[in-house]
GULO-11717 format. One record per residue (C-alpha): residue number from 1; residue in one letter; x, y, z. Coordinates in pm, 1 decimal, always signed. Layout:
% residues N
PT    i  aa        px        py        pz
PT  NUM   A         X         Y         Z
...
***
This chain:
% residues 420
PT    i  aa        px        py        pz
PT    1   A      +0.0      +0.0      +0.0
PT    2   A    +278.0    +234.7     +92.4
PT    3   S    +448.2    +172.1    -240.4
PT    4   A    +119.3    +241.8    -425.2
PT    5   V     +76.3    +571.7    -242.7
PT    6   S    +433.7    +658.8    -321.5
PT    7   A    +378.6    +578.8    -686.0
PT    8   V     +65.6    +795.5    -703.0
PT    9   S    +243.9   +1078.7    -524.8
PT   10   A    +535.4   +1053.1    -762.8
PT   11   A    +304.5   +1053.1   -1066.1
PT   12   T    +110.8   +1351.6    -934.9
PT   13   A    +430.0   +1540.8    -870.9
PT   14   A    +557.1   +1457.6   -1217.7
PT   15   T    +229.2   +1580.7   -1373.8
PT   16   A    +249.0   +1902.1   -1177.2
PT   17   V    +609.4   +1959.1   -1284.9
PT   18   S    +510.9   +1889.4   -1649.2
PT   19   A    +218.2   +2132.9   -1633.1
PT   20   A    +434.6   +2397.7   -1473.6
PT   21   S    +699.9   +2354.1   -1740.8
PT   22   Q    +435.3   +2429.8   -2005.7
PT   23   F    +255.1   +2699.2   -1808.4
PT   24   W    +539.6   +2940.2   -1743.8
PT   25   P    +667.0   +2966.5   -2102.2
PT   26   S    +314.0   +3070.4   -2203.3
PT   27   V    +302.6   +3333.0   -1928.5
PT   28   I    +645.4   +3465.9   -2026.3
PT   29   K    +539.4   +3491.4   -2391.8
PT   30   D    +221.8   +3680.3   -2296.0
PT   31   C    +423.5   +3924.0   -2085.2
PT   32   A    +670.9   +3981.6   -2366.1
PT   33   T    +382.9   +4043.7   -2609.0
PT   34   L    +227.5   +4300.6   -2373.9
PT   35   E    +561.0   +4478.2   -2325.5
PT   36   A    +597.4   +4501.8   -2703.3
PT   37   G    +250.9   +4656.8   -2732.7
PT   38   G     +96.0   +4346.0   -2884.0
PT   39   D    -220.7   +4153.8   -2807.0
PT   40   P    -164.2   +3823.3   -2622.7
PT   41   F    -516.8   +3713.5   -2714.6
PT   42   A    -403.8   +3697.5   -3077.1
PT   43   F    -184.6   +3396.7   -2993.4
PT   44   P    -281.8   +3044.5   -2885.2
PT   45   L    -341.4   +3000.6   -2513.0
PT   46   W     -51.9   +2760.3   -2475.2
PT   47   D    +297.2   +2808.2   -2612.0
PT   48   G    +298.8   +2457.0   -2751.7
PT   49   P     +69.5   +2162.3   -2672.9
PT   50   A    -159.7   +2201.5   -2372.4
PT   51   P     -67.9   +1998.1   -2062.5
PT   52   E    -207.3   +1649.5   -2101.7
PT   53   R    -423.3   +1665.3   -1790.5
PT   54   I    -578.2   +1996.3   -1897.8
PT   55   A    -631.0   +1874.6   -2253.5
PT   56   D    -808.5   +1562.0   -2123.6
PT   57   A   -1024.6   +1769.4   -1889.3
PT   58   W   -1127.1   +2001.6   -2173.7
PT   59   A   -1209.4   +1708.8   -2402.1
PT   60   Q   -1437.9   +1564.6   -2133.9
PT   61   T   -1598.6   +1903.6   -2065.1
PT   62   R   -1654.2   +1961.8   -2435.9
PT   63   R   -1832.9   +1627.3   -2468.0
PT   64   E   -2056.6   +1706.1   -2170.8
PT   65   W   -2146.2   +2050.7   -2307.4
PT   66   A   -2226.6   +1899.8   -2646.5
PT   67   L   -2458.4   +1647.7   -2483.0
PT   68   A   -2625.3   +1926.3   -2281.7
PT   69   G   -2702.5   +2104.8   -2611.4
PT   70   G   -2839.7   +2453.5   -2661.1
PT   71   P   -2690.4   +2776.1   -2797.2
PT   72   V   -2526.6   +2888.6   -2472.1
PT   73   W   -2321.5   +2572.8   -2419.8
PT   74   A   -2224.1   +2601.3   -2787.1
PT   75   F   -2124.2   +2962.4   -2721.4
PT   76   W   -1900.4   +2864.9   -2427.2
PT   77   T   -1744.1   +2588.6   -2634.0
PT   78   Q   -1665.7   +2834.0   -2913.0
PT   79   F   -1533.1   +3085.1   -2662.1
PT   80   F   -1277.0   +2841.0   -2519.8
PT   81   E   -1185.9   +2699.5   -2861.0
PT   82   N   -1117.0   +3056.3   -2976.9
PT   83   A    -897.4   +3112.8   -2671.3
PT   84   L    -704.7   +2790.8   -2733.9
PT   85   A    -641.6   +2882.3   -3098.9
PT   86   G    -587.7   +3256.9   -3054.2
PT   87   R    -887.6   +3342.9   -3271.3
PT   88   P   -1076.4   +3674.3   -3233.0
PT   89   Q   -1345.2   +3690.2   -2964.8
PT   90   N   -1669.1   +3885.7   -2954.7
PT   91   W   -1546.6   +4123.4   -2686.1
PT   92   P   -1857.2   +4349.2   -2670.9
PT   93   L   -2072.4   +4042.3   -2608.0
PT   94   L   -1828.9   +3903.4   -2349.6
PT   95   H   -1826.7   +4244.8   -2179.8
PT   96   D   -2205.5   +4238.3   -2146.8
PT   97   I   -2199.6   +3879.2   -2020.7
PT   98   A   -1940.7   +3972.6   -1757.4
PT   99   L   -2175.0   +4244.5   -1630.2
PT  100   I   -2457.3   +3999.1   -1556.5
PT  101   P   -2530.9   +4045.5   -1182.2
PT  102   P   -2361.2   +3798.9    -942.4
PT  103   K   -2699.0   +3674.7    -813.4
PT  104   D   -2776.4   +3543.1   -1162.8
PT  105   W   -2441.4   +3369.3   -1192.4
PT  106   Q   -2495.2   +3214.5    -849.2
PT  107   G   -2821.6   +3068.4    -974.2
PT  108   G   -2626.4   +2839.5   -1205.0
PT  109   P   -2696.9   +2755.9   -1571.4
PT  110   D   -3073.2   +2741.9   -1521.8
PT  111   R   -3068.0   +3106.2   -1414.1
PT  112   V   -2790.7   +3263.0   -1621.9
PT  113   H   -2819.0   +3074.7   -1950.5
PT  114   P   -3159.2   +3221.1   -2050.2
PT  115   I   -3007.7   +3567.5   -2001.6
PT  116   I   -2709.7   +3485.7   -2222.5
PT  117   E   -2931.6   +3318.9   -2481.8
PT  118   G   -3136.4   +3639.9   -2503.8
PT  119   M   -2816.5   +3838.5   -2562.7
PT  120   L   -2708.6   +3598.8   -2839.0
PT  121   L   -3047.5   +3616.3   -3011.7
PT  122   E   -3062.5   +3994.9   -2995.8
PT  123   R   -2718.1   +4029.7   -3151.2
PT  124   R   -2803.9   +3790.1   -3430.6
PT  125   R   -3123.2   +3977.4   -3507.4
PT  126   S   -2939.2   +4308.3   -3500.2
PT  127   G   -2669.7   +4170.5   -3729.2
PT  128   Q   -2929.7   +4027.1   -3964.7
PT  129   E   -3107.9   +4361.9   -3986.6
PT  130   S   -2777.6   +4536.2   -4056.5
PT  131   V   -2721.5   +4300.9   -4350.9
PT  132   L   -3074.4   +4358.9   -4480.6
PT  133   D   -3029.2   +4736.2   -4451.1
PT  134   S   -2695.5   +4738.8   -4633.9
PT  135   A   -2690.7   +4917.4   -4968.2
PT  136   I   -2606.2   +4607.7   -5169.4
PT  137   M   -2889.4   +4400.9   -5018.6
PT  138   R   -3139.1   +4683.4   -5058.3
PT  139   A   -3057.5   +4673.4   -5430.7
PT  140   A   -3263.1   +4354.3   -5465.3
PT  141   L   -3536.5   +4357.5   -5726.4
PT  142   V   -3807.4   +4302.7   -5464.0
PT  143   D   -3852.8   +4261.2   -5092.2
PT  144   F   -4030.1   +3972.1   -4919.3
PT  145   T   -4298.9   +3955.1   -4653.9
PT  146   F   -4446.9   +3668.7   -4452.0
PT  147   D   -4810.0   +3577.6   -4524.1
PT  148   D   -4916.4   +3433.5   -4188.6
PT  149   M   -5246.0   +3293.9   -4321.3
PT  150   A   -5088.6   +3101.4   -4609.6
PT  151   R   -4760.1   +3033.2   -4422.2
PT  152   L   -4569.6   +3150.2   -4728.9
PT  153   M   -4326.2   +3425.5   -4818.5
PT  154   R   -4444.4   +3666.5   -5088.5
PT  155   M   -4262.3   +3911.5   -5314.3
PT  156   V   -4352.5   +4273.2   -5242.9
PT  157   P   -4213.6   +4605.4   -5364.2
PT  158   F   -3983.9   +4809.2   -5144.0
PT  159   D   -4177.8   +5078.0   -4964.6
PT  160   E   -3982.0   +5364.3   -5118.3
PT  161   D   -4050.1   +5223.4   -5466.1
PT  162   T   -4424.4   +5276.3   -5436.1
PT  163   R   -4464.1   +5526.3   -5153.4
PT  164   H   -4556.5   +5807.8   -5390.4
PT  165   L   -4789.8   +5576.8   -5584.5
PT  166   K   -5004.3   +5525.5   -5275.4
PT  167   D   -5157.6   +5860.9   -5359.2
PT  168   P   -5458.2   +5762.2   -5579.6
PT  169   E   -5394.8   +6045.0   -5826.1
PT  170   R   -5027.1   +5957.9   -5869.9
PT  171   L   -5105.9   +5591.1   -5906.4
PT  172   Q   -5361.2   +5668.3   -6174.7
PT  173   S   -5109.1   +5892.7   -6350.0
PT  174   F   -4862.1   +5605.5   -6363.8
PT  175   L   -5125.5   +5360.5   -6486.6
PT  176   D   -5232.3   +5602.8   -6760.8
PT  177   D   -4872.4   +5653.6   -6876.2
PT  178   A   -4806.1   +5281.4   -6857.3
PT  179   E   -5122.4   +5197.4   -7053.1
PT  180   E   -5015.7   +5413.5   -7347.3
PT  181   L   -4672.6   +5254.6   -7345.2
PT  182   R   -4821.6   +4907.0   -7309.7
PT  183   D   -5023.0   +4940.5   -7631.5
PT  184   S   -4709.8   +5034.8   -7827.8
PT  185   L   -4505.0   +4755.6   -7670.6
PT  186   E   -4768.5   +4496.0   -7759.7
PT  187   A   -4762.8   +4607.5   -8122.9
PT  188   F   -4382.9   +4584.7   -8127.5
PT  189   S   -4401.8   +4242.7   -7960.6
PT  190   L   -4617.7   +4116.4   -8249.4
PT  191   A   -4361.1   +4246.0   -8497.6
PT  192   I   -4078.8   +4074.3   -8305.7
PT  193   A   -4273.2   +3747.0   -8299.0
PT  194   A   -4277.7   +3751.7   -8677.4
PT  195   N   -3899.2   +3792.3   -8691.3
PT  196   T   -3770.2   +3552.5   -8425.8
PT  197   G   -3513.1   +3413.9   -8667.4
PT  198   V   -3306.1   +3731.5   -8676.5
PT  199   Q   -3016.9   +3797.2   -8441.7
PT  200   G   -3122.4   +3937.9   -8103.7
PT  201   A   -3496.4   +3894.5   -8157.5
PT  202   P   -3548.7   +3603.6   -7910.7
PT  203   L   -3371.5   +3791.9   -7631.3
PT  204   V   -3567.1   +4110.9   -7702.2
PT  205   A   -3890.1   +3909.7   -7705.3
PT  206   T   -3808.5   +3751.4   -7368.6
PT  207   Y   -3755.9   +4082.4   -7190.2
PT  208   L   -4039.2   +4252.2   -7374.5
PT  209   D   -4286.9   +3984.0   -7266.8
PT  210   S   -4165.3   +4006.5   -6906.4
PT  211   Y   -4201.6   +4385.9   -6907.7
PT  212   L   -4554.2   +4360.3   -7047.8
PT  213   L   -4644.9   +4098.5   -6787.1
PT  214   E   -4543.9   +4331.3   -6502.0
PT  215   L   -4747.3   +4616.2   -6653.8
PT  216   S   -5045.0   +4385.8   -6692.5
PT  217   K   -5024.2   +4277.3   -6328.4
PT  218   A   -5002.7   +4638.9   -6216.6
PT  219   R   -5315.6   +4723.3   -6413.7
PT  220   Q   -5511.6   +4426.2   -6278.7
PT  221   T   -5402.1   +4434.0   -5914.2
PT  222   R   -5279.7   +4792.7   -5869.5
PT  223   H   -4977.7   +4625.2   -5711.4
PT  224   L   -4644.0   +4703.5   -5876.5
PT  225   R   -4310.2   +4525.3   -5830.6
PT  226   V   -4104.2   +4821.9   -5937.7
PT  227   G   -3762.0   +4657.5   -5917.4
PT  228   L   -3861.3   +4382.6   -6157.4
PT  229   L   -4012.4   +4632.8   -6400.5
PT  230   L   -3700.7   +4851.6   -6401.2
PT  231   E   -3469.3   +4555.3   -6441.4
PT  232   R   -3659.0   +4441.7   -6752.1
PT  233   G   -3650.7   +4794.5   -6890.5
PT  234   A   -3277.1   +4827.4   -6827.9
PT  235   M   -3207.9   +4504.6   -7015.9
PT  236   L   -3420.7   +4617.0   -7310.2
PT  237   E   -3227.3   +4943.6   -7319.3
PT  238   A   -2897.9   +4752.0   -7320.3
PT  239   L   -3020.3   +4536.1   -7608.8
PT  240   S   -3124.1   +4845.7   -7803.2
PT  241   L   -2758.8   +4956.8   -7796.1
PT  242   D   -2619.3   +4621.6   -7906.4
PT  243   D   -2485.0   +4633.3   -8263.5
PT  244   G   -2566.1   +4270.9   -8337.2
PT  245   C   -2922.8   +4313.5   -8220.3
PT  246   R   -2966.2   +4638.0   -8414.9
PT  247   N   -2827.2   +4486.5   -8733.6
PT  248   G   -3050.0   +4182.7   -8694.9
PT  249   L   -3368.8   +4382.8   -8643.4
PT  250   G   -3300.2   +4619.6   -8932.0
PT  251   G   -3360.3   +4991.1   -8977.2
PT  252   P   -3738.1   +5037.8   -8928.9
PT  253   M   -3766.9   +4803.6   -8629.6
PT  254   T   -3452.4   +4946.4   -8472.0
PT  255   G   -3597.1   +5296.0   -8492.8
PT  256   E   -3920.1   +5184.6   -8325.0
PT  257   F   -3719.5   +4996.0   -8060.9
PT  258   D   -3524.4   +5313.8   -7980.2
PT  259   R   -3845.7   +5515.7   -7943.6
PT  260   L   -3997.6   +5260.2   -7708.7
PT  261   V   -3684.1   +5248.0   -7495.7
PT  262   R   -3688.0   +5627.8   -7463.4
PT  263   R   -4050.5   +5611.8   -7348.7
PT  264   M   -3967.4   +5343.1   -7092.0
PT  265   R   -3676.8   +5556.5   -6969.1
PT  266   D   -3904.3   +5860.9   -6940.4
PT  267   L   -4163.3   +5656.6   -6748.5
PT  268   T   -3891.4   +5541.2   -6511.3
PT  269   A   -3751.9   +5890.9   -6456.9
PT  270   R   -4096.3   +6038.8   -6387.1
PT  271   H   -4214.8   +5776.5   -6142.7
PT  272   F   -3924.8   +5571.8   -6003.3
PT  273   A   -3613.7   +5782.5   -5944.1
PT  274   P   -3573.0   +5650.6   -5583.3
PT  275   T   -3565.4   +5293.2   -5712.3
PT  276   L   -3289.5   +5369.3   -5963.0
PT  277   L   -3080.9   +5514.8   -5681.6
PT  278   R   -3151.7   +5213.1   -5460.6
PT  279   M   -3028.0   +4967.6   -5724.9
PT  280   K   -2712.6   +5159.7   -5819.2
PT  281   P   -2468.9   +4978.8   -5580.4
PT  282   L   -2490.9   +4663.1   -5791.8
PT  283   E   -2316.9   +4843.8   -6077.8
PT  284   A   -1992.9   +4844.2   -5876.2
PT  285   L   -1967.6   +4463.1   -5866.8
PT  286   V   -1688.9   +4364.9   -6104.7
PT  287   L   -1723.1   +4082.4   -6356.6
PT  288   A   -1363.2   +3991.9   -6438.9
PT  289   P   -1283.6   +3948.5   -6812.2
PT  290   D   -1172.8   +3589.6   -6751.5
PT  291   E   -1462.4   +3500.4   -6521.1
PT  292   D   -1638.9   +3178.1   -6623.4
PT  293   I   -2000.5   +3292.1   -6658.2
PT  294   R   -2116.4   +2933.2   -6698.6
PT  295   K   -1994.7   +2858.9   -6344.5
PT  296   L   -2166.3   +3169.5   -6210.0
PT  297   L   -2487.2   +3070.0   -6386.5
PT  298   S   -2461.5   +2721.3   -6235.1
PT  299   K   -2424.6   +2864.9   -5882.9
PT  300   L   -2728.3   +3085.8   -5931.4
PT  301   E   -2928.8   +2791.6   -6066.7
PT  302   Q   -2834.0   +2595.4   -5755.2
PT  303   G   -2949.3   +2886.0   -5539.8
PT  304   I   -3290.2   +2900.5   -5709.0
PT  305   A   -3321.5   +2522.4   -5683.1
PT  306   A   -3250.8   +2550.4   -5310.6
PT  307   V   -3525.7   +2810.7   -5275.3
PT  308   R   -3764.8   +2566.5   -5440.0
PT  309   K   -3664.8   +2290.0   -5194.3
PT  310   V   -3738.3   +2491.8   -4876.7
PT  311   D   -3969.9   +2284.7   -4655.8
PT  312   G   -4074.7   +2528.8   -4382.4
PT  313   D   -3843.6   +2396.5   -4112.7
PT  314   R   -3546.1   +2631.5   -4137.7
PT  315   A   -3718.8   +2886.4   -4361.8
PT  316   I   -4065.7   +2975.2   -4489.5
PT  317   P   -4131.0   +2857.4   -4848.8
PT  318   L   -4189.7   +3109.5   -5124.1
PT  319   N   -4529.4   +3152.6   -5286.7
PT  320   P   -4538.9   +2933.8   -5605.6
PT  321   L   -4628.7   +3230.9   -5825.9
PT  322   D   -4319.3   +3414.0   -5703.7
PT  323   L   -4108.7   +3101.9   -5750.3
PT  324   A   -4204.6   +3127.7   -6115.9
PT  325   V   -4052.7   +3478.6   -6118.0
PT  326   F   -3721.7   +3332.4   -5996.4
PT  327   D   -3741.0   +3065.0   -6266.7
PT  328   D   -3800.3   +3336.1   -6524.8
PT  329   M   -3494.5   +3526.7   -6399.9
PT  330   V   -3273.7   +3221.5   -6448.7
PT  331   R   -3420.7   +3151.2   -6791.1
PT  332   R   -3337.0   +3501.3   -6906.2
PT  333   L   -2986.6   +3470.7   -6766.0
PT  334   R   -2938.5   +3149.9   -6964.9
PT  335   N   -3049.3   +3334.9   -7278.2
PT  336   I   -2781.4   +3598.3   -7218.7
PT  337   V   -2515.3   +3328.2   -7177.9
PT  338   H   -2624.2   +3165.4   -7505.6
PT  339   A   -2611.8   +3505.4   -7676.8
PT  340   I   -2258.6   +3568.5   -7544.8
PT  341   E   -2139.4   +3232.6   -7672.7
PT  342   A   -2296.5   +3299.1   -8012.7
PT  343   A   -2173.4   +3659.5   -8043.6
PT  344   E   -1945.9   +3716.0   -8342.0
PT  345   T   -1756.2   +4027.9   -8237.1
PT  346   P   -1556.5   +4112.2   -7919.9
PT  347   Q   -1759.4   +4430.5   -7872.7
PT  348   T   -2088.0   +4239.3   -7877.9
PT  349   K   -1951.1   +3987.0   -7627.7
PT  350   L   -1839.5   +4271.7   -7400.0
PT  351   E   -2178.7   +4441.2   -7410.1
PT  352   L   -2360.9   +4115.5   -7342.0
PT  353   R   -2128.7   +4038.1   -7049.5
PT  354   E   -2224.6   +4375.3   -6904.4
PT  355   N   -2588.8   +4270.0   -6938.3
PT  356   F   -2505.1   +3942.9   -6763.1
PT  357   Q   -2336.5   +4131.3   -6478.2
PT  358   K   -2641.1   +4348.7   -6415.5
PT  359   E   -2886.0   +4061.0   -6435.3
PT  360   A   -2681.5   +3820.8   -6221.4
PT  361   A   -2615.3   +4084.0   -5954.0
PT  362   S   -2987.7   +4162.7   -5929.9
PT  363   I   -3084.3   +3796.5   -5900.3
PT  364   T   -2814.8   +3732.7   -5639.9
PT  365   A   -2926.1   +4020.8   -5419.2
PT  366   T   -3287.6   +3906.7   -5446.9
PT  367   V   -3210.1   +3545.8   -5352.3
PT  368   G   -3002.0   +3667.5   -5058.6
PT  369   R   -3283.5   +3887.1   -4934.9
PT  370   Y   -3523.4   +3593.6   -4953.7
PT  371   W   -3291.4   +3373.3   -4742.6
PT  372   L   -3271.9   +3638.1   -4472.2
PT  373   R   -3642.4   +3717.7   -4463.4
PT  374   A   -3754.2   +3352.7   -4488.0
PT  375   S   -3523.8   +3221.8   -4214.4
PT  376   T   -3626.2   +3503.8   -3980.9
PT  377   A   -3995.5   +3433.4   -4044.4
PT  378   A   -3931.5   +3070.1   -3947.3
PT  379   G   -3774.0   +3184.4   -3620.5
PT  380   K   -3426.9   +3072.3   -3727.8
PT  381   V   -3172.6   +3342.6   -3657.9
PT  382   G   -2839.7   +3173.6   -3711.6
PT  383   E   -2490.9   +3226.7   -3583.4
PT  384   G   -2197.7   +3381.8   -3767.9
PT  385   V   -2353.0   +3729.2   -3792.3
PT  386   D   -2027.3   +3913.0   -3726.1
PT  387   R   -1846.0   +3714.8   -3993.1
PT  388   V   -2119.3   +3776.7   -4250.2
PT  389   V   -2121.9   +4151.5   -4186.6
PT  390   K   -1742.8   +4177.2   -4208.2
PT  391   T   -1709.0   +3974.3   -4527.0
PT  392   Q   -1994.0   +4165.8   -4692.0
PT  393   K   -1802.1   +4490.9   -4653.4
PT  394   R   -1515.3   +4346.5   -4857.6
PT  395   I   -1723.5   +4233.8   -5155.5
PT  396   E   -1607.9   +4394.6   -5478.5
PT  397   A   -1656.9   +4125.3   -5743.5
PT  398   L   -1973.9   +3962.2   -5873.4
PT  399   E   -1830.7   +3613.3   -5813.6
PT  400   A   -1760.7   +3700.5   -5447.5
PT  401   F   -2114.7   +3833.2   -5408.1
PT  402   V   -2264.8   +3513.0   -5552.0
PT  403   R   -2047.2   +3305.3   -5317.1
PT  404   W   -2132.9   +3525.6   -5017.0
PT  405   V   -2507.9   +3492.0   -5075.4
PT  406   G   -2460.9   +3115.6   -5100.5
PT  407   E   -2311.0   +3126.8   -4750.9
PT  408   L   -2602.5   +3324.2   -4604.2
PT  409   W   -2803.1   +3008.0   -4553.5
PT  410   N   -2524.8   +2859.1   -4340.8
PT  411   N   -2509.2   +3167.2   -4119.9
PT  412   F   -2877.5   +3255.4   -4090.2
PT  413   G   -3062.3   +2938.2   -4183.1
PT  414   G   -2881.1   +2697.8   -3956.7
PT  415   G   -2704.1   +2464.4   -4197.9
PT  416   S   -2621.6   +2395.0   -4558.0
PT  417   P   -2871.8   +2501.8   -4823.5
PT  418   P   -3138.8   +2243.9   -4905.7
PT  419   A   -3006.2   +1990.0   -5152.5
PT  420   S   -3075.1   +2085.9   -5510.4
***
């Protein structure tokens, strides 16, 4: 027995000496970092491997916290993992947690964890709203609202797009102007339908039909999705400047096309100046000359497919009629890609790539806005808010924006996007 006690004592002493030999170098390094004006929290907690006994204790604690479940135990796990690795911490949140009154801490997890969980949820909601309010996300074609009766998300215009049209006289003025334009567009659409074999005609017909559909809906429902209308008009204007399209249509039809585009532009300027300003940030997203637009198209198709697969658990599904709008967006984007691949001159390819950039950026912002609104409506406010906000501020390229929106579901929807 005496020898066993001696053995245990010797082992304990050896463990203590080993821990001390690893502890003090870490302390010395932290002190040296502070003296040099650095941040010791930017380095791993241990200067080398953690002492075996401490590493084993943390592994056991981590397993127990994982079994306990819940966002607060996950938060504490992430906090200590960040400390071990020297990763950045959420210091404002930790500051607020440290100021929780002692009586709450003394009440144990049952008392203090609901308080911390409330702090986590509030920060996620605040971060989510900051993303929604950012200029690039407010450049979406439409906004989304939750229909509680149908348990569906629906596309709606941004308030500033239609605020002035809520005045009955102004709304009627728009409808009158739009009705005159609609008659002329329908006549031109019939002429295009008779010439679908010429270069550019199918693409013009696609956007023309979409523009007319939005005008028709506005007339029937007095409900206008301004962003969608302006996006169709902008693409028609771009096509009217395309040499290949102009040559294909020929002189008389090109002249009529130009007149119609001017009338659409005038309608936009008279009624929707705030919307044009709202959508301007998307113009800054760069489409690199060597960017593979087929890959970008594929990513956007996957995003739309994921929207279609939403089951109501992590997000609220989109109204089927509005899903058809997303499908139409992708179809038109495919048409642009086909036109780029068929273009005969570098200038035509360049102009069509500019069209692709505008269209893809608009679709991406709209899908991203849906993810945020739909996950919030389902009561799923995910983690990673700080990371999302920070990375969003660094977005300069279209490809990065498409990738960033693809990551929104992970950060706000609680997992990978639904399988497409």
